[in-house]
C-alpha positions in Angstrom: -0.4 23.3 -44.5 -2.2 21.1 -41.9 1.0 19.2 -41.2 2.9 22.4 -40.7 0.3 23.6 -38.1 0.4 20.3 -36.4 4.2 20.5 -36.2 4.0 24.0 -34.8 1.5 22.9 -32.2 3.6 20.0 -31.2 6.6 22.2 -30.9 4.8 24.7 -28.7 3.5 21.8 -26.5 7.0 20.4 -26.2 8.2 23.8 -25.0 5.5 23.9 -22.4 5.8 20.4 -21.0 8.0 20.0 -17.9 11.1 17.9 -18.3 12.1 14.9 -16.1 15.6 13.6 -16.4 16.2 9.8 -16.1 19.6 8.2 -16.3 19.9 5.1 -18.4 21.4 1.8 -17.3 24.1 0.2 -19.4 24.2 -3.5 -20.3 25.9 -5.7 -22.9 23.8 -7.0 -25.8 25.4 -8.9 -28.7 28.9 -7.8 -27.5 27.9 -4.1 -27.6 26.9 -1.7 -24.8 23.2 -0.8 -24.8 21.6 1.9 -22.7 18.0 1.4 -21.5 15.3 2.7 -19.2 12.3 0.6 -18.1 9.2 1.4 -20.1 6.9 1.5 -17.1 8.7 4.6 -15.8 8.4 6.4 -19.1 4.8 5.5 -19.6 3.8 6.9 -16.2 5.8 10.1 -16.5 4.2 10.8 -19.9 0.7 9.8 -18.8 0.7 12.2 -15.9 1.9 15.2 -18.0 5.7 15.4 -18.2 8.4 14.6 -20.8 11.1 12.1 -19.8 14.5 13.1 -21.0 17.0 10.2 -21.0 20.5 11.0 -19.8 22.7 8.3 -21.4 25.3 6.5 -19.3 28.2 7.7 -21.5 31.7 8.5 -20.4 32.1 12.2 -19.7 28.3 12.9 -19.6 28.6 14.0 -15.9 30.6 17.0 -17.2 27.8 18.0 -19.6 24.7 18.0 -17.3 24.2 21.7 -17.9 23.2 20.8 -21.5 20.1 19.1 -20.2 18.6 22.3 -18.7 15.9 23.2 -17.9 15.5 20.4 -15.4 12.1 20.3 -13.7 12.4 16.9 -12.1 14.7 13.9 -11.7 13.7 10.2 -11.5 16.5 7.8 -10.7 15.8 4.1 -10.8 17.6 0.8 -11.3 21.3 0.0 -11.7 24.3 -1.6 -10.3 25.5 -1.4 -6.6 26.5 2.0 -5.4 30.3 2.2 -4.9 31.0 1.6 -1.2 33.8 4.2 -1.3 31.1 6.9 -1.7 29.8 6.5 1.8 31.2 5.8 5.2 30.6 2.2 6.0 30.9 1.1 9.6 31.0 -2.6 8.5 34.4 -4.4 8.9 34.0 -6.1 5.6 33.3 -9.5 4.2 35.7 -12.4 4.0 37.0 -13.3 0.5 34.8 -16.3 0.5 31.7 -14.2 1.4 32.6 -11.7 -1.3 32.9 -14.4 -3.9 29.5 -15.8 -2.9 27.9 -12.3 -3.1 29.4 -11.8 -6.6 28.2 -15.2 -7.7 24.6 -14.7 -6.4 24.3 -11.1 -7.7 26.6 -11.0 -10.7 24.5 -8.5 -12.6 24.6 -5.9 -9.7 28.0 -6.2 -8.0 30.0 -4.6 -11.0 30.5 -1.0 -9.8 29.6 1.6 -12.4 31.6 4.7 -11.4 30.3 6.8 -14.3 26.7 6.2 -13.4 27.4 6.9 -9.8 29.0 10.2 -10.7 26.1 11.3 -13.0 23.4 10.3 -10.5 25.1 11.8 -7.4 25.5 15.1 -9.2 21.8 15.1 -10.2 20.7 14.2 -6.7 22.8 17.0 -5.2 21.5 19.5 -7.8 17.9 18.6 -6.8 18.8 19.1 -3.1 20.5 22.4 -3.8 17.7 23.8 -6.0 14.7 22.0 -4.5 14.0 20.2 -7.8 11.5 17.4 -7.4 13.3 14.0 -7.0 11.9 10.5 -7.0 14.3 7.6 -6.3 13.2 4.1 -7.0 15.4 1.2 -5.7 19.0 2.2 -6.5 17.7 5.8 -6.9 16.6 5.8 -3.2 20.1 4.5 -2.2 21.7 7.3 -4.2 19.6 9.9 -2.5 20.4 8.6 0.9 24.2 8.5 0.1 24.0 12.1 -1.3 22.6 13.3 2.0 25.3 11.5 4.1 23.5 8.2 4.8 25.1 4.7 4.5 24.1 1.4 2.9 24.3 -2.3 3.7 26.7 -3.8 1.2 24.6 -7.0 1.3 21.4 -6.7 3.3 20.7 -10.3 4.0 24.2 -11.3 5.1 24.7 -8.3 7.3 21.2 -8.4 8.9 21.6 -12.2 9.5 24.5 -11.5 11.8 22.3 -9.3 14.0 19.8 -12.1 14.5 16.9 -10.3 12.9 14.0 -12.0 11.1 15.1 -13.3 7.7 13.5 -11.5 4.7 14.2 -12.4 1.1 14.8 -9.2 -0.8 15.4 -10.8 -4.1 14.3 -14.1 -5.8 15.8 -14.8 -9.1 13.6 -17.8 -9.6 10.4 -15.7 -9.2 11.8 -12.3 -10.2 8.7 -10.2 -10.9 6.3 -12.3 -8.9 8.3 -12.2 -5.6 6.7 -10.1 -2.8 7.5 -9.5 0.9 5.6 -7.6 3.6 6.3 -4.1 4.7 4.7 -2.1 7.5 3.6 1.4 6.5 3.9 4.3 9.0 0.9 6.5 9.8 0.7 10.1 8.7 3.1 9.6 5.7 2.4 10.0 2.0 2.7 6.3 1.6 -0.2 5.8 4.0 -2.3 8.4 2.1 -1.7 6.7 -1.3 -2.5 3.1 0.0 -5.1 4.0 2.6 -7.8 2.0 0.9 -5.6 -1.1 0.8 -4.2 -1.0 4.3 -5.8 -3.1 7.1 -5.4 -2.7 10.8 -1.9 -4.2 10.5 -0.9 -1.3 8.2 0.9 -3.8 5.9 1.5 -4.1 2.2 3.1 -6.8 0.1 5.8 -5.2 -2.2 8.2 -6.5 -4.8 11.9 -6.5 -4.2 14.9 -6.7 -6.6 17.9 -5.6 -4.4 20.7 -6.9 -2.2 21.9 -3.5 -1.0 19.8 -1.1 1.1 19.6 1.8 3.5 21.6 1.2 6.6 21.8 4.5 8.3 19.1 6.9 7.1 20.3 10.4 6.5 19.1 12.8 9.2 16.9 14.9 6.9 14.7 11.9 6.0 11.8 10.3 7.8 11.0 6.6 7.2 7.6 5.7 5.6 7.8 1.9 5.7 10.0 -1.0 7.1 10.5 -4.6 6.1 10.1 -7.3 8.9 13.9 -7.4 9.3 14.0 -3.6 10.0 15.2 -2.4 6.6 13.9 1.0 5.6 11.7 0.4 2.5 10.6 4.0 1.9 11.5 7.5 3.2 11.0 11.2 2.4 11.9 14.7 3.5 8.8 16.1 5.2 10.1 19.6 4.8 10.4 19.1 1.0 7.1 17.4 0.4 4.2 19.4 -1.0 3.5 18.4 -4.6 1.0 21.3 -5.1 3.9 23.7 -4.3 6.5 21.9 -6.4 8.2 20.0 -3.5 9.0 16.3 -3.6 12.1 14.5 -2.3 11.5 10.8 -1.8 13.0 7.3 -2.0 11.2 4.0 -2.5 13.2 0.7 -2.2 10.5 -1.2 -4.0 9.1 -0.7 -7.6 5.5 0.4 -7.5 5.5 0.7 -11.3 6.2 -3.0 -11.6 3.6 -4.2 -9.0 1.2 -5.6 -11.6 -0.8 -8.8 -12.0 1.0 -11.3 -14.1 -2.1 -12.1 -16.2 -2.8 -8.4 -16.9 -0.1 -5.8 -17.0 -2.8 -3.1 -17.0 -3.9 -3.9 -13.4 -1.8 -2.9 -10.4 -1.5 -4.9 -7.2 -3.0 -1.9 -5.3 -4.8 1.2 -6.7 -2.2 3.3 -4.9 0.8 1.9 -6.9 0.9 4.7 -9.5 0.5 7.4 -6.9 4.2 8.1 -6.4 4.5 8.9 -10.1 1.3 10.9 -10.1 2.3 13.1 -7.1 5.9 13.4 -8.4 4.7 14.7 -11.8 2.3 17.0 -10.0 5.3 18.5 -8.1 7.3 18.7 -11.4 4.5 20.7 -13.1 4.2 23.0 -10.1 8.0 23.5 -9.9 8.1 24.4 -13.6 5.4 27.0 -13.1 7.2 28.4 -10.0 10.4 28.7 -12.0 8.8 30.3 -15.1 6.5 32.6 -13.1 3.6 34.3 -14.6 5.6 36.2 -17.3 4.5 35.6 -20.9 7.5 35.1 -23.2 6.3 37.6 -25.8 5.1 40.3 -23.5 7.8 42.0 -21.4 6.4 44.6 -19.0 8.3 47.6 -17.9 9.9 46.0 -14.8 11.0 43.0 -16.8 12.5 45.2 -19.5 14.5 47.0 -16.9 15.8 43.6 -15.6 16.5 42.6 -19.2 18.8 45.6 -19.7 20.6 44.9 -16.4 21.2 41.3 -17.3 22.3 42.2 -20.9 24.9 44.5 -19.4 26.1 41.7 -17.2 26.4 39.4 -20.2 28.4 42.2 -21.9 30.8 42.2 -19.0 31.0 38.4 -19.0 31.9 38.5 -22.8 34.7 41.0 -22.1 36.1 38.8 -19.4 35.8 35.7 -21.6 37.4 37.2 -24.8 39.9 39.6 -23.4 40.3 38.9 -19.8 38.9 42.4 -19.1 38.2 43.4 -15.5 37.1 47.0 -16.5 34.1 48.2 -14.6 31.3 49.6 -16.8 29.9 53.1 -16.2 27.1 53.1 -13.8 28.2 50.0 -11.9 26.0 51.0 -9.0 22.9 50.1 -11.1 24.0 46.5 -11.4 22.1 44.0 -9.3 23.5 40.9 -7.6 23.4 38.7 -10.7 25.5 41.1 -12.7 27.9 41.7 -9.8 28.3 38.0 -9.5 29.4 37.8 -13.2 31.9 40.6 -12.7 33.4 39.2 -9.4 33.8 35.6 -10.5 34.8 33.6 -13.6 32.6 30.7 -12.3 31.4 29.9 -15.8 34.9 29.9 -17.3 35.8 26.5 -16.0 32.8 25.1 -17.8 33.8 26.8 -21.0 37.3 25.3 -20.5 35.9 21.8 -20.1 33.8 22.1 -23.2 36.6 23.5 -25.3 38.8 20.5 -24.3 36.0 18.0 -24.9 35.2 19.4 -28.4 38.9 19.4 -29.3 38.7 23.1 -30.1 41.8 24.8 -31.6 42.2 28.4 -30.5 44.9 30.8 -31.7 47.3 31.4 -28.8 45.5 28.7 -27.0 47.8 28.5 -23.9 47.4 32.2 -23.1 43.7 32.0 -23.9 43.0 29.0 -21.6 45.1 30.5 -18.9 42.7 33.4 -18.7 39.8 31.0 -18.2 41.2 29.3 -15.2 39.7 30.1 -11.8 41.4 29.4 -8.5 39.8 28.0 -5.5 39.6 31.3 -3.6 37.6 32.9 -6.4 35.2 30.0 -6.6 34.6 30.3 -2.9 34.0 34.0 -3.2 31.6 33.5 -6.1 29.6 30.9 -4.2 29.5 33.2 -1.1 28.1 36.0 -3.2 25.5 33.8 -4.8 24.4 32.6 -1.3 23.8 36.3 -0.3 21.3 36.8 -3.2 17.7 36.8 -2.1 15.3 34.1 -3.3 13.4 36.8 -5.3 16.6 37.8 -7.1 17.5 34.2 -8.0 13.9 33.5 -9.0 13.9 36.6 -11.2 17.1 35.6 -12.9 15.8 32.1 -13.5 12.5 33.4 -14.9 14.3 35.8 -17.2 16.6 33.1 -18.6 13.5 31.0 -19.3 11.8 33.9 -21.1 14.9 34.7 -23.2 15.2 31.0 -24.2 11.6 31.0 -25.4 12.1 34.1 -27.4 15.3 32.9 -28.9 13.6 29.7 -30.0 10.8 31.6 -31.6 13.1 33.9 -33.5 15.4 31.0 -34.5 12.3 29.1 -35.8 11.2 32.1 -37.9 14.7 32.4 -39.4 14.8 28.7 -40.2 11.4 28.8 -41.8 12.1 32.0 -43.8 12.9 31.5 -47.5 16.6 31.6 -48.3 
């Protein structure tokens, strides 16, 4: 009986803990692909009160990201070079000899991974659209900058050497984890707040470095927080989307604070402020989850929520008719439907997702060609659907999100009771 109670308590806790998505990196081990995420990231996320959910770098996963909902935060970290075709580079290009040298020096990074690019760019854009907390470490900061229209150096040291700037070594394979270089921290930034007790009058820190690409043109929405001696942006954030207590956090760090530890003791950080990025990020994740869920208790629906429940149930009924029979019949009392229901009636925006999943699962449906034809949505309808959603108020969108969260919780409880009931 005790084990059952413990299991139930763990299950309830898992439903309460906010979820942080982290995309794995793929490598080859013993002639097989292996996906991994650095343990330091996972430890810090868990220690500060969130659950890391690993998104595997698997072909086609970028089409299934809805399956990872609810998403309360996204942490993107290491990986291969970002595909240069994804951003506008104003660099003329390297000579064949230079390219060969870059590939030789950075062989583990220069192999482009388009699938990982696709997954991570979609997650970054989702965070930007929904104000989901986002922390980008190293490659993750580069992905964030590209997602917002910024550009990257394809090879930092070679490109900056041509401009005559001070030479800085941004990677040292002979002293990989021990390598450090100096960065200057800008005043009145989160970075200054975290490392205040470690900064002298020169406002400098010594950070680790594992990259050969980096931010070239910083996207307009961002403000730099630190620069290397050669002028490379080492940290940036969106000041309009930074307030951890209110669930706001959009930031990129080129260095790895989670790995800035003393070689003789992995429990001791170079600076007390090193874990702060993760601590504040998870604080924002927790606040974001609370904001999305609201104050509604899953098992106690008040009169106003019951009214909204009936409205949304009607909208689902309409959606089911559209899905199964292609019906466009308007229900009686259509004037009572709110924006969410009207959106479902006016657009088959979900249909294309249903179509993708049917194809991926290899589903066989009677009269499949006619059935699938009904699910298709042309570009004009998608534009109309997005326009209608954009006209919904923040309160309406928040109400819908809160309701979906409540229904998910109730469904889980009922399903659990059914599964535990004697057959």
